[in-house]
N, CA, C and O of each residue as an XYZ file, in Angstrom:
600
protein
N     -18.728     -3.743     -6.660
C     -17.573     -4.596     -6.544
C     -17.948     -5.850     -5.783
O     -17.803     -6.953     -6.310
N     -18.434     -5.709     -4.534
C     -18.857     -6.861     -3.757
C     -19.705     -6.368     -2.602
O     -19.989     -5.176     -2.478
N     -20.102     -7.307     -1.762
C     -20.850     -6.932     -0.576
C     -19.906     -6.624      0.588
O     -20.372     -6.320      1.686
N     -18.620     -6.696      0.377
C     -17.650     -6.387      1.431
C     -17.679     -4.893      1.707
O     -17.741     -4.081      0.784
N     -17.633     -4.536      2.990
C     -17.707     -3.136      3.373
C     -16.315     -2.521      3.464
O     -15.323     -3.213      3.691
N     -16.270     -1.204      3.282
C     -15.025     -0.483      3.501
C     -14.759     -0.445      5.003
O     -15.690     -0.405      5.808
N     -13.484     -0.458      5.367
C     -13.068     -0.426      6.764
C     -11.979      0.630      6.884
O     -11.023      0.635      6.108
N     -12.125      1.525      7.858
C     -11.105      2.561      8.076
C      -9.880      1.947      8.758
O     -10.027      1.134      9.671
N      -8.672      2.328      8.324
C      -7.467      1.784      8.949
C      -7.131      2.498     10.255
O      -7.538      3.637     10.483
N      -6.385      1.808     11.098
C      -5.837      2.384     12.321
C      -4.335      2.578     12.133
O      -3.745      2.004     11.218
N      -3.722      3.373     12.984
C      -2.273      3.561     12.922
C      -1.588      2.315     13.466
O      -1.915      1.832     14.550
N      -0.632      1.805     12.695
C       0.101      0.590     13.039
C       1.587      0.889     13.137
O       2.081      1.848     12.545
N       2.291      0.057     13.890
C       3.745      0.170     13.988
C       4.383     -0.452     12.752
O       3.981     -1.526     12.304
N       5.387      0.240     12.206
C       6.075     -0.203     10.997
C       7.563     -0.269     11.292
O       8.091      0.543     12.051
N       8.236     -1.240     10.686
C       9.686     -1.365     10.833
C      10.277     -1.628      9.452
O      10.026     -2.671      8.848
N      11.061     -0.676      8.958
C      11.732     -0.835      7.672
C      13.054     -1.544      7.947
O      13.953     -0.970      8.561
N      13.173     -2.793      7.493
C      14.339     -3.614      7.780
C      15.024     -4.009      6.479
O      14.453     -3.867      5.397
N      16.251     -4.506      6.592
C      16.924     -5.036      5.407
C      16.064     -6.146      4.827
O      15.679     -7.077      5.534
N      15.769     -6.048      3.560
C      15.008     -7.092      2.893
C      13.511     -6.945      2.920
O      12.808     -7.813      2.404
N      12.979     -5.854      3.514
C      11.543     -5.714      3.475
C      10.964     -4.751      4.489
O      11.662     -3.911      5.058
N       9.656     -4.900      4.700
C       8.903     -4.019      5.589
C       8.067     -4.892      6.522
O       7.350     -5.788      6.077
N       8.171     -4.616      7.826
C       7.380     -5.325      8.829
C       6.265     -4.391      9.302
O       6.511     -3.229      9.623
N       5.036     -4.915      9.342
C       3.903     -4.172      9.880
C       3.355     -4.977     11.052
O       3.074     -6.168     10.922
N       3.204     -4.313     12.198
C       2.663     -4.960     13.393
C       1.193     -4.578     13.546
O       0.846     -3.408     13.702
N       0.343     -5.601     13.496
C      -1.095     -5.393     13.637
C      -1.452     -5.038     15.078
O      -0.656     -5.263     15.989
N      -2.636     -4.489     15.283
C      -3.107     -4.146     16.617
C      -3.223     -5.364     17.525
O      -3.107     -5.240     18.745
N      -3.452     -6.549     16.936
C      -3.599     -7.762     17.750
C      -2.259     -8.413     18.081
O      -2.223     -9.506     18.646
N      -1.142     -7.738     17.728
C       0.185     -8.233     18.072
C       0.873     -9.067     17.000
O       2.084     -9.280     17.071
N       0.133     -9.534     16.024
C       0.763    -10.297     14.937
C       1.519     -9.365     14.007
O       1.311     -8.152     14.022
N       2.399     -9.941     13.198
C       3.189     -9.158     12.238
C       3.041     -9.747     10.847
O       2.785    -10.940     10.683
N       3.205     -8.894      9.855
C       3.301     -9.339      8.471
C       4.611     -8.786      7.927
O       4.993     -7.655      8.228
N       5.294     -9.595      7.124
C       6.555     -9.181      6.510
C       6.353     -9.101      5.004
O       6.036    -10.099      4.357
N       6.539     -7.912      4.454
C       6.482     -7.717      3.009
C       7.911     -7.750      2.501
O       8.733     -6.912      2.872
N       8.202     -8.728      1.646
C       9.556     -8.885      1.121
C       9.910     -7.724      0.206
O       9.049     -7.199     -0.500
N      11.138     -7.334      0.216
C      11.615     -6.217     -0.584
C      13.061     -6.440     -0.910
O      13.478     -7.589     -1.059
N      13.835     -5.412     -1.026
C      13.485     -4.025     -0.760
C      12.532     -3.491     -1.834
O      12.573     -3.928     -2.984
N      11.679     -2.547     -1.449
C      10.719     -2.007     -2.412
C      11.413     -1.279     -3.568
O      12.374     -0.533     -3.374
N      10.902     -1.519     -4.753
C      11.422     -0.856     -5.966
C      10.861      0.557     -6.048
O       9.644      0.734     -5.978
N      11.724      1.579     -6.197
C      11.199      2.953     -6.314
C      10.504      3.169     -7.660
O      11.015      2.779     -8.710
N       9.333      3.795     -7.603
C       8.551      4.110     -8.801
C       8.088      5.549     -8.666
O       7.574      5.943     -7.619
N       8.267      6.338     -9.721
C       7.851      7.742     -9.687
C       6.345      7.887     -9.832
O       5.734      7.321    -10.738
N       5.750      8.666     -8.910
C       4.374      9.141     -9.046
C       3.266      8.139     -8.908
O       2.529      8.174     -7.922
N       3.115      7.221     -9.887
C       2.016      6.268     -9.837
C       2.463      4.908    -10.331
O       3.466      4.771    -11.032
N       1.686      3.904     -9.941
C       2.020      2.523    -10.272
C       0.740      1.775    -10.608
O      -0.261      1.892     -9.901
N       0.775      1.010    -11.685
C      -0.313      0.090    -11.992
C       0.188     -1.308    -11.682
O       1.177     -1.769    -12.251
N      -0.511     -1.979    -10.769
C      -0.074     -3.298    -10.327
C      -0.314     -4.341    -11.409
O      -1.150     -4.150    -12.291
N       0.428     -5.450    -11.335
C       0.117     -6.561    -12.245
C      -1.320     -7.025    -12.001
O      -1.812     -6.930    -10.876
N      -2.000     -7.525    -13.034
C      -3.405     -7.924    -12.869
C      -3.555     -9.121    -11.937
O      -2.697    -10.001    -11.865
N      -4.689     -9.117    -11.220
C      -5.050    -10.261    -10.406
C      -4.329    -10.387     -9.074
O      -4.486    -11.401     -8.394
N      -3.558     -9.408     -8.687
C      -2.810     -9.466     -7.425
C      -3.630     -8.880     -6.282
O      -4.500     -8.036     -6.498
N      -3.341     -9.341     -5.047
C      -3.856     -8.680     -3.861
C      -3.015     -7.425     -3.680
O      -1.786     -7.490     -3.709
N      -3.671     -6.281     -3.492
C      -2.967     -5.005     -3.419
C      -3.139     -4.412     -2.024
O      -4.254     -4.224     -1.538
N      -1.994     -4.124     -1.392
C      -1.961     -3.512     -0.063
C      -1.171     -2.217     -0.176
O      -0.082     -2.202     -0.749
N      -1.710     -1.135      0.363
C      -1.052      0.170      0.305
C      -0.750      0.606      1.730
O      -1.637      0.670      2.581
N       0.529      0.906      1.972
C       1.002      1.340      3.285
C       1.523      2.765      3.161
O       2.407      3.046      2.352
N       0.969      3.659      3.971
C       1.437      5.044      4.018
C       2.017      5.252      5.414
O       1.325      5.086      6.418
N       3.307      5.620      5.462
C       3.965      5.792      6.760
C       4.238      7.262      7.041
O       4.083      8.126      6.178
N       4.649      7.513      8.277
C       5.148      8.834      8.625
C       6.510      9.003      7.944
O       7.035      8.031      7.402
N       7.100     10.204      7.953
C       8.377     10.418      7.251
C       9.505      9.483      7.707
O      10.382      9.134      6.916
N       9.479      9.082      8.977
C      10.534      8.205      9.500
C      10.252      6.725      9.270
O      11.117      5.890      9.536
N       9.075      6.384      8.786
C       8.735      4.989      8.549
C       8.514      4.202      9.822
O       8.766      2.997      9.849
N       8.048      4.853     10.884
C       7.855      4.190     12.175
C       6.397      3.793     12.394
O       6.117      2.732     12.953
N       5.474      4.637     11.957
C       4.042      4.372     12.061
C       3.415      4.514     10.691
O       3.941      5.218      9.829
N       2.294      3.848     10.489
C       1.626      3.976      9.211
C       0.231      3.410      9.225
O      -0.216      2.836     10.219
N      -0.459      3.580      8.103
C      -1.779      2.993      7.899
C      -1.700      2.065      6.701
O      -1.084      2.388      5.685
N      -2.334      0.903      6.836
C      -2.308     -0.125      5.807
C      -3.728     -0.349      5.318
O      -4.637     -0.571      6.119
N      -3.923     -0.292      4.001
C      -5.244     -0.480      3.403
C      -5.172     -1.539      2.316
O      -4.308     -1.486      1.440
N      -6.090     -2.506      2.376
C      -6.235     -3.501      1.318
C      -7.192     -2.921      0.284
O      -8.241     -2.379      0.633
N      -6.825     -3.038     -0.992
C      -7.674     -2.556     -2.077
C      -8.322     -3.762     -2.750
O      -7.636     -4.665     -3.228
N      -9.648     -3.763     -2.779
C     -10.459     -4.808     -3.411
C     -10.261     -6.189     -2.790
O     -10.337     -7.200     -3.489
N     -10.011     -6.236     -1.495
C      -9.914     -7.503     -0.779
C     -11.316     -8.106     -0.668
O     -12.246     -7.448     -0.203
N     -11.459     -9.351     -1.095
C     -12.756    -10.021     -1.043
C     -12.788    -11.136     -0.002
O     -13.838    -11.732      0.235
N     -11.643    -11.422      0.619
C     -11.546    -12.586      1.488
C     -11.713    -12.281      2.970
O     -12.291    -13.083      3.703
N     -11.220    -11.143      3.416
C     -11.100    -10.900      4.844
C     -12.376    -10.297      5.422
O     -12.896     -9.305      4.910
N     -12.867    -10.903      6.480
C     -14.057    -10.408      7.160
C     -13.745     -9.067      7.816
O     -12.634     -8.851      8.301
N     -14.732     -8.162      7.830
C     -14.537     -6.823      8.394
C     -14.108     -6.872      9.855
O     -13.308     -6.042     10.288
N     -14.625     -7.833     10.625
C     -14.249     -7.907     12.047
C     -12.772     -8.245     12.214
O     -12.139     -7.781     13.163
N     -12.219     -9.039     11.319
C     -10.786     -9.360     11.366
C      -9.971     -8.115     11.041
O      -8.981     -7.820     11.711
N     -10.389     -7.389     10.014
C      -9.678     -6.160      9.660
C      -9.700     -5.173     10.823
O      -8.680     -4.565     11.146
N     -10.847     -5.019     11.440
C     -10.968     -4.078     12.556
C     -10.085     -4.483     13.729
O      -9.509     -3.618     14.388
N      -9.966     -5.790     14.005
C      -9.138     -6.238     15.131
C      -7.646     -6.105     14.830
O      -6.836     -6.014     15.752
N      -7.276     -6.094     13.550
C      -5.860     -5.963     13.185
C      -5.474     -4.514     12.923
O      -4.293     -4.174     12.991
N      -6.450     -3.649     12.623
C      -6.168     -2.257     12.306
C      -5.963     -1.991     10.825
O      -5.612     -0.877     10.437
N      -6.180     -3.008      9.990
C      -6.019     -2.865      8.542
C      -7.319     -2.328      7.957
O      -8.406     -2.746      8.355
N      -7.202     -1.396      7.008
C      -8.363     -0.851      6.329
C      -8.654     -1.597      5.040
O      -7.840     -2.391      4.569
N      -9.823     -1.334      4.474
C     -10.183     -1.934      3.189
C     -11.020     -0.952      2.399
O     -11.886     -0.264      2.940
N     -10.739     -0.899      1.086
C     -11.521     -0.107      0.141
C     -11.861     -1.011     -1.033
O     -10.988     -1.666     -1.601
N     -13.141     -1.038     -1.388
C     -13.582     -1.787     -2.559
C     -13.901     -0.831     -3.694
O     -14.627      0.147     -3.512
N     -13.348     -1.123     -4.874
C     -13.528     -0.246     -6.032
C     -14.061     -1.030     -7.221
O     -13.595     -2.133     -7.509
N     -15.044     -0.453     -7.912
C     -15.494     -0.995     -9.185
C     -14.542     -0.522    -10.274
O     -13.805      0.445    -10.080
N     -14.553     -1.196    -11.415
C     -13.690     -0.827    -12.534
C     -13.883      0.648    -12.888
O     -15.008      1.094    -13.118
N     -12.792      1.396    -12.932
C     -12.835      2.816    -13.253
C     -13.092      3.712    -12.057
O     -12.982      4.933    -12.166
N     -13.432      3.129    -10.920
C     -13.705      3.913     -9.717
C     -12.395      4.264     -9.015
O     -11.443      3.484     -9.004
N     -12.379      5.460     -8.430
C     -11.181      5.987     -7.768
C     -11.543      6.381     -6.336
O     -12.643      6.874     -6.084
N     -10.613      6.161     -5.395
C     -10.848      6.542     -4.001
C      -9.563      7.070     -3.391
O      -8.464      6.633     -3.735
N      -9.725      8.025     -2.472
C      -8.577      8.533     -1.728
C      -8.378      7.620     -0.513
O      -9.261      7.503      0.337
N      -7.208      6.976     -0.442
C      -6.895      6.073      0.662
C      -6.375      6.826      1.875
O      -6.582      6.425      3.021
N      -5.700      7.920      1.593
C      -5.037      8.752      2.591
C      -4.835     10.087      1.894
O      -4.689     10.101      0.671
N      -4.818     11.202      2.597
C      -4.627     12.473      1.888
C      -3.405     12.438      0.963
O      -2.277     12.235      1.413
N      -3.647     12.636     -0.328
C      -2.586     12.626     -1.328
C      -2.312     11.273     -1.946
O      -1.479     11.171     -2.847
N      -2.992     10.222     -1.487
C      -2.790      8.867     -2.026
C      -4.127      8.334     -2.521
O      -5.088      8.227     -1.759
N      -4.177      7.997     -3.817
C      -5.412      7.485     -4.399
C      -5.181      6.128     -5.045
O      -4.064      5.776     -5.425
N      -6.272      5.378     -5.158
C      -6.260      4.100     -5.861
C      -7.412      4.099     -6.845
O      -8.493      4.615     -6.558
N      -7.171      3.513     -8.009
C      -8.205      3.409     -9.031
C      -8.184      1.997     -9.596
O      -7.125      1.475     -9.944
N      -9.358      1.383     -9.685
C      -9.475      0.058    -10.280
C      -9.403      0.204    -11.796
O     -10.093      1.033    -12.389
N      -8.559     -0.613    -12.404
C      -8.385     -0.602    -13.860
C      -8.412     -2.045    -14.344
O      -7.368     -2.687    -14.466
N      -9.617     -2.553    -14.619
C      -9.741     -3.962    -14.982
C      -9.379     -4.814    -13.776
O      -9.952     -4.651    -12.699
N      -8.425     -5.722    -13.957
C      -7.978     -6.583    -12.859
C      -6.735     -6.025    -12.174
O      -6.120     -6.709    -11.356
N      -6.363     -4.797    -12.499
C      -5.212     -4.127    -11.893
C      -5.706     -2.960    -11.050
O      -6.870     -2.566    -11.116
N      -4.789     -2.421    -10.258
C      -5.079     -1.240     -9.453
C      -3.972     -0.236     -9.714
O      -2.792     -0.587     -9.686
N      -4.346      1.016     -9.967
C      -3.368      2.088    -10.124
C      -3.371      2.910     -8.846
O      -4.403      3.431     -8.422
N      -2.185      3.016     -8.239
C      -2.026      3.788     -7.009
C      -1.153      4.988     -7.343
O      -0.111      4.843     -7.983
N      -1.578      6.177     -6.911
C      -0.785      7.374     -7.160
C      -0.599      8.145     -5.863
O      -1.415      8.074     -4.945
N       0.514      8.888     -5.822
C       0.828      9.691     -4.639
C       1.202     11.095     -5.070
O       2.023     11.283     -5.968
N       0.601     12.069     -4.431
C       0.953     13.470     -4.624
C       1.868     13.837     -3.458
O       1.409     14.091     -2.344
N       3.170     13.859     -3.739
C       4.158     14.069     -2.678
C       4.171     15.494     -2.125
O       4.839     15.764     -1.127
N       3.437     16.406     -2.765
C       3.305     17.735     -2.177
C       2.289     17.716     -1.026
O       2.231     18.646     -0.222
N       1.492     16.644     -0.961
C       0.481     16.488      0.084
C       0.907     15.438      1.112
O       0.704     15.622      2.312
N       1.495     14.345      0.642
C       1.870     13.233      1.514
C       3.123     13.602      2.302
O       4.160     13.927      1.725
N       3.012     13.547      3.616
C       4.159     13.831      4.471
C       4.666     12.506      5.040
O       4.612     12.267      6.247
N       5.153     11.660      4.152
C       5.622     10.350      4.573
C       5.977      9.516      3.363
O       6.215     10.044      2.276
N       6.011      8.226      3.555
C       6.386      7.295      2.501
C       5.178      6.469      2.090
O       4.302      6.183      2.906
N       5.137      6.083      0.799
C       4.012      5.328      0.259
C       4.547      4.039     -0.361
O       5.335      4.068     -1.306
N       4.103      2.909      0.187
C       4.507      1.600     -0.310
C       3.292      0.892     -0.890
O       2.178      1.024     -0.384
N       3.526      0.131     -1.971
C       2.476     -0.675     -2.588
C       3.004     -2.099     -2.681
O       4.103     -2.340     -3.182
N       2.204     -3.038     -2.188
C       2.564     -4.447     -2.246
C       1.510     -5.162     -3.075
O       0.313     -5.035     -2.814
N       1.960     -5.919     -4.083
C       1.054     -6.662     -4.960
C       1.516     -8.113     -4.946
O       2.643     -8.417     -5.337
N       0.640     -9.010     -4.494
C       1.072    -10.390     -4.319
C      -0.048    -11.377     -4.574
O      -1.230    -11.037     -4.533
N       0.357    -12.603     -4.838
C      -0.537    -13.752     -4.890
C       0.290    -14.965     -4.463
O       1.394    -14.802     -3.942
N      -0.224    -16.170     -4.673
C       0.509    -17.354     -4.240
C       1.795    -17.588     -5.033
O       2.667    -18.334     -4.589
N       1.920    -16.960     -6.196
C       3.072    -17.201     -7.057
C       4.177    -16.161     -6.937
O       5.344    -16.478     -7.167
N       3.834    -14.922     -6.581
C       4.862    -13.884     -6.548
C       4.475    -12.743     -5.617
O       3.305    -12.540     -5.293
N       5.497    -12.011     -5.202
C       5.319    -10.819     -4.377
C       6.073     -9.675     -5.034
O       7.213     -9.842     -5.469
N       5.439     -8.516     -5.106
C       6.072     -7.320     -5.649
C       5.973     -6.224     -4.598
O       4.917     -6.033     -3.995
N       7.076     -5.500     -4.374
C       7.089     -4.403     -3.407
C       7.591     -3.151     -4.112
O       8.611     -3.181     -4.802
N       6.869     -2.053     -3.934
C       7.203     -0.790     -4.583
C       7.126      0.342     -3.551
O       6.407      0.247     -2.556
N       7.878      1.403     -3.811
C       7.715      2.638     -3.051
C       7.489      3.755     -4.048
O       8.313      3.984     -4.933
N       6.363      4.456     -3.903
C       6.089      5.596     -4.773
C       6.920      6.770     -4.280
O       6.822      7.175     -3.122
N       7.737      7.308     -5.173
C       8.649      8.394     -4.826
C       8.421      9.573     -5.753
O       7.826      9.443     -6.823
N       8.907     10.721     -5.322
C       8.757     11.927     -6.130
C       9.598     11.830     -7.397
O       9.134     12.174     -8.485
N      10.831     11.364     -7.256
C      11.692     11.147     -8.421
C      12.672     10.038     -8.092
O      13.058      9.852     -6.938
N      13.067      9.309     -9.115
C      14.013      8.211     -8.956
C      15.390      8.726     -9.328
O      15.587      9.224    -10.436
N      16.344      8.611     -8.418
C      17.716      9.019     -8.700
C      18.335      8.053     -9.697
O      18.221      6.836     -9.549
N      18.973      8.588    -10.687
C      19.686      7.759    -11.653
C      21.166      7.869    -11.392
O      21.603      8.736    -10.635
N      21.947      7.001    -12.011
C      23.396      7.051    -11.807
C      23.962      8.389    -12.246
O      24.925      8.869    -11.649
N      23.389      9.005    -13.276
C      23.897     10.281    -13.777
C      23.673     11.406    -12.751
O      24.517     12.290    -12.599
N      22.516     11.362    -12.042
C      22.202     12.458    -11.119
C      22.587     12.138     -9.680
O      22.630     13.040     -8.844
N      22.868     10.866     -9.371
C      23.166     10.481     -7.996
C      24.478     11.091     -7.525
O      24.640     11.321     -6.327
N      25.416     11.361     -8.420
C      26.717     11.904     -8.022
C      26.760     13.415     -8.013
O      27.781     13.993     -7.640
N      25.688     14.075     -8.410
C      25.691     15.537     -8.484
C      25.580     16.183     -7.137
O      25.569     17.410     -7.039
């Protein structure tokens, strides 16, 4: 993929707020992912060419780990100082980002999947570039209007 090295993530503070998700880096800075995240069952293939960030939180959404998938821009020392992880994948290659959460490179897209029988928390996927931002939450099942009232 590149000469960029993988970096293990650290636990970061997370705040689920109206309109998005706030992640506080270890160095005190914050990033705001616009939302609210769209629920998606099981797995998601991101739009091609986007920067992909995967956030796995505890069940309450208070703490989590954030991993950049195929990030080519950020120096490893910056990632380490912020607590953000990085995984580089070649086309067709798959990696476990967190127990029960995997990412696979598919051309210029990334497919992220979550096994909710293993994941004891919430899984968010953010796909963005200079033109657009997409926020998703991988869920076990999406409630529909027909089943929401049952």
